[in-house]
N, C-alpha and C positions, 0 to 999 in steps of 0.2 A: 525691966527691960528698958531700954532708952527711948527717949522721944522718936527717934527715926527710926526705930525698929517696928514700934507701935504703929506709925505713921506708913509705914510702908507695905505693912501685912495685906490690906486690902489691896492694893496693886500687886500685890506676889499671888493671890488668891485668883486676881482677874486672869492674869496672864496664864495661869496653870489652867484655868477655867476654858479659856480660848484655844489653848493647847492640847487639851484633851476634846473637844471637837474638832481640831484641824484636819485630820483625815478626811472626816465627811463632808467639812465643809468643801475642800478642795476639789472635791468634785463636782462643784458647783460653779466654779472661778473660771471664767474664758477671759483669756487675756488676746487682743488685737491689735497688730500695728497697721499705720497706714503713715504716710508721707508724700510728699510732692515738694519737685526742685523744677527751678527755671533760671535760666541763663539767658540773659535779654541784653542786646548792644543794640544802643540805642545812638543814631547819626543827626547831624542837624546841618545839613547842605548847606542851609541858607544863611549859617553862620560859621565864621573862621574858628572860632574857638567858642563851643558850644557849651563849655562850663560855666561860661557866664550867665548863662539864663536859665541853664537846669543841670540836672546830676544824667550827666549824658554816657557814653562809653557802657562798657558793661557792668551790668546789676545781677547779682546771683540774690533770687529768692526761695527760699526751702521753707516748710515746716514739716516736722517729724511728731508724729502722734500716737500715743500708747492709751486705750482703753480697756478696762479690764471690769469685767461683770461680776457682780457678786450675787447670784441667784437670779430671777427672772425682775426685780422690781429696784434693784440698785447697781450704779455701775459709777465709777472715776475714770476720768481722764487728764492725761498732762500733755501738753502739746508744746515743744520748742520752736521760736521761729527765728530764721536769719535772713537780714537784709540789710539793704544799706546803712540803716540805725543798729546793727548789731545783732547782737544775741539777747533774745527778749522769751519770757516765758507768754506763747499765746493761751494758752488756757489750764487751769489747774483746779478744777472743781470735781463735785461729787453731784450725780441724780438720784432724785429718790421717786420713782413713780408710785403714787396711790392708786391711781387710774387711768384710763385713758382720758380721761376729764382733767386731771391733776398730776402735773410734777414739780419738784423742787430742784432747782439748782442752786447750789452755794460754791463758792472761791472766786476765782477770777476768770472771766469767760467773754466773749461780744456779745453784749445785748441785743436783742431782735428791734432793729430798726431798719426800716428799708430791706428792699430783696435782693441787691447785693450782695449783701455780707455774708449772705449763708451759701454762696458761691465762689470766694473770696480768691481763696487757694489758686496758684498759677493753671495746677492741672484743669479746672474746674470752669475757664472760662476762654474762649476762644482770642482772644488778643492780649498781645504783650502786657499792656497796662491797663490800671483800671479806669473806668469811667471818671468824667471832672467832679461830679460830686461826690465820688468817693476816694479823687485823686491821695496820695502819700506821698508825695514829693516828685514824681516822673514826669509832670506835666511840665511845660514850657513857660517860663515866669514864674514859677512856684515861689518864690519869695516874696515877689510882689504882690501875689492873690493870698498868699497863706494857706495855699494846696486849695480843697473841695470845699464842702460842706460840713463831711464829718468824715475823717479819713477812714479805710476798712484795712484790716481789720481794728476797729475800735475794742481795746482789752481792757477791762475794768475789773473792780473788785465790789462783789455784792450779793444779791439774791434775786432769783427770777422765777416766777409762777406761771407754769404754761400747760397747754393741754389743747385736745382734740375732740371735736362734737362730731358723730357721724349723724347725719340727719337721712343718709341711704347708702348704698354702696357705691354712689358715684357723687355725693355732695357732702364735703367736710368742712367743718370751720375750725381752723386754727387759731389759739390766740393766746396772749402771755403778757406780763405785766411785771415790772422791774425795779429796784431801786439799787443804785452803783454809786459809786465816787461822782462821777462826773469830769466833764474836761476842766482845766486848771489855768491858773496866768498866774504871774506875780504879782506885787502890788503895784495898782493907778495903772492895770491894762487898758488896752482899746480891742481886744480880740484874745482869742484863746492861744496858748503856746503849747504845743503840742509836745514839743520834748519832756515838760515835764509830767505828762502823763504814760509816758512809756520808758521814763528814765529811771534804774533803780538806786541814784542818788537821793530821788525824793521818797525814797523808801516806799512806793505804790499806795500813799495815803491820801486820804481827802485833803485837799489844801483847806477846807472851811469849816470841815466838821458838820456839814449838811448834805445828806445825799440828792442826786439828781432822780427824777422818777420817770417812767415810759411804760409804753404798751404799744401793741401789734396785735390787729387782726386781720385775716387773709380768708377768704374764701374759696374753696377749691372744686371744680368741676372735674370729672374725670370721666371718659369714656375710653372705647377700646384702643383707638387711635389718638384722642384728644384729651388736650388739659389746656383749662383755661382758671388761671390765677391772678383775683383782683385784693391787693392790700393796702393797710393804712397805718401809719404809726406817727407817734409823738415822744416828743423826749423835753423835759424841761428841768431849770433849776438853778442855780449862781454858777460863778465859777471862779470870781476872785477871792482871795484869801480873807477879804472882810467880809464876806457872804451877803454883798449888797448889790451885784450886778447881775442881772437876769439874763437869760438866754431861753429860746423856744424852738425846737427843730420838729419839723411836722413835714411828711410826705404820704406821696400815693404810689404804687405801684401796679403793672400788668402784664403777666405772662401769658403767649396763647403758643401751645406746642400742637402742630399737628403731624405726627410721623416723627420724621427728624428736621423739620422746620421748627424754628424759635423765632419769636417776634417777644422783644421785650422793650418795656418803656416805664420812665421810673421820673419822678419828680419829687424836690428836696427841696428845704427852705431854712433857712434860720436866722431869726432877727435876736440882735446882740446887744443889749446896751455896753456903753464905753465909759471908761471914767472920764470925765471933763477935764480933772485937774484944778490945779487952782487957777491958771489963766490959759480958758480955752482959746481964747484968740490969738493969743500966741501959740499954741500947740497944733491948732484945727489951720486946715489950709481955706476952708471955706468960713465965713462970718455968721452971725446968727439969722433968724428968720425974723419973719416981719413981726414978732410980737416980742422982738428983741432978746430972744432965748435961742441956747443951740441946744438941737435935736441931739440927746446921748444915744440913739440907737441908729443900726444899721441894719439892712436889709440885704442877707445874700441869699440868691436861688441857684439850683443847679438843675439841668435834667439830661437824660440820654435816652435816645431810642435806637435800637439795634435789632437785624435783621440778620440769622444765620440758616443757610440753607447746604445742603448735599450738593457737590458740582459732580463729585464721582466716588465709590465706593471709599475711597481714603482720604478724601481733600473737601471740606467745608470751605465754603467763604463765608464773610462776614461784611458788613457795612452798618456803620454806627453813625449818628449826628448828637453830639451832644454840647453842652455851654454852659458857663456862669454868667449871672449878674450880680453885681455889687450897686446898692445904693444908700447913700449917706454919707458922712464929712467925712475925711480923711485925713491921717496927719500930716504935716508942713513936707516932711521926708518924703512921702509915697507919690509914685508915678501915676497913680489912680485917681480918677476925678471923682464927683460926687454920684457920678452914674457912668459903672465903667461895664464892659460885654466884652464875652470870650464865647467863640463858635469853634468846634472841631469837626472835621469832616475827616473820617477815617473808611478806608476799604483794605480788606486783608484776606489771607487763606490761611488755613493749618493742614499740614499733611501728617496724616498718620502713620510713620514709621513702623511700627508693631506695638502692640498691648497698648499700652496708655503714655507712649511716646511721640512725640508729635513737635514737629516744625512749625513755627509760626511767623509769617512775614506780615507788615503792613506797613500802609503810607499815612501819612494825618498831615494835615493844613488846618494850622492857626489862623483864626480870622480875628485877631484884637482889633478893640477900640482907640487904646492907648499906645501900642506899638506897631512897629511894622510887621507884616504876615510871617509867618514863617512854616516851616517844612521839617517833619521827624520821619524817620524810618527806622522800624524795630525788626530784628532779626530775632529769633529766640529759640532756643532747644528748652522742652517742656517733657517730664519724666513723671511719673507716679507709680505709687508701690500699693 
């Protein structure tokens, strides 16, 4: 008997064993399909050519998800995302539920940091774009700010442990801890390069062979018509290929729901270490501090607060206030200063046509510290399956 045949026998036996129980196993398998799509048109009336400062005009954002349950304790999910960055795998993982207090998630997924990523699909929020801390390229002056704090959805490879503990019928504690590849950059960086994290050309591999780690906890208090959720998140690691430059992300969030009224608020900050290079005086816009050294760190903070209220049966109104602030040195070519800020004011409405199909209309006023103020108008059609 050849070595190939001897090596193949265990595989053949395993396949035969699975086939023998397939009819009984099939009865326990349940497959679910879900998806959402949004076509959003953004106009910038304060600019003659909006493309100079933003990804304006029409943008499609779609997600298609298939989940298959293998009994009561195991499931697998695959999600395909289509947006301005092209086609990407939004998730590809399996969940193993040991108990309410312990589940394992392994594969490619969005780690739990902050509250908004849990509802990042366009059918799950009433505005056309995302809050500034989680912006993924739709904000004005996106290149100058390098997007928000951590774009949503942040999709990465790794493992996550999560669970929930029920103190009573109304009080629940959710928690999660994870290790993922983390943000990436090229050599000698001054910030993250998001294209490296969502491009298949990078093989979706960790660029520095060291994982980033993080955790989130959230306390939920639920009554008949009211839900209050408060959470805290943290994520830390290195992002450069040499595994030397560190970053830390931390945040807190609050959600209060009273019937169909939602009040949400969230704060997110990121402290990032930059590479000073061989000649920091030539590279950076600002000189050394009083001690004669260059500070390699910058601090980027973001927040949003929004109120969603029903106006009539099919119409919901929303107002949102969000912003970003960046403190620290910048490269000489940057238009930002050592302390730059952005505030945005949004008012909009969402009209439910039928089922989960909605029309969204919103207006935004951008208040920049380093540029002229701008206006953006969004009109979107959103649907869900």
